[in-house]
Residue, then its C-alpha position, 0 to 999 in steps of 0.5 A: x503507199x509504203x509505210x515503214x513500221x519501225x522507222x524510229x527504233x530500228x536496230x542497225x548495229x550490224x557487225x562488219x563482215x570479217x571473213x578472216x577473223x582471228x580472235x574470238x567474239x566477246x561482247x559485254x552488252x546487256x540490253x532489253x528493248x521492248x517497242x510497241x507501235x500502233x499505226x492508225x490507218x487513214x480512212x479508206x485505206x487498208x493493208x495490202x501486204x506486209x503483215x507477218x503470217x506468223x510471229x518472227x523469232x530469232x534466237x542466238x547465244x548473243x540474244x533473242x528477237x521477236x516481233x509480231x504484227x496484228x490488225x486492230x480496229x483502226x489499224x495495225x499494232x507491231x510489238x517487238x522485243x530484242x534481248x542482247x546478252x554478253x557473249x563469248x564465242x569462238x572465232x569460227x562462230x562469227x558468221x552466225x553471230x553476224x547473221x543474227x544481227x542481219x536478221x534482226x535489222x531486216x525484220x526491223x526494216x519491215x514495211x506495210x503496203x497500204x492501198x485504197x479499200x476496194x469497193x465491192 
């Protein structure tokens, strides 16, 4: 069973591709998102894959993203923070600027794979 961890609060505001950008990057957005999702697993199910071995962290002048997932007594807990900052960057920095948001969107789209517990 595939289970999206963050199907309600995922960040998907990715700047469009712009290989011929001519203007500098200027944003005025200031936001700080903190989300915690507790997923209670059905009895007889376990996580097969999708747990991060290490917390995810992305940093860029336009913001910071961090996410971690951990097992709990009855399931999984996912905690994510996203800080967006006002930005003024030269046009040459656009690819890195966009990549930060692609990385955030990819991390927010994480899924768990659940399976029936194996009996020994």
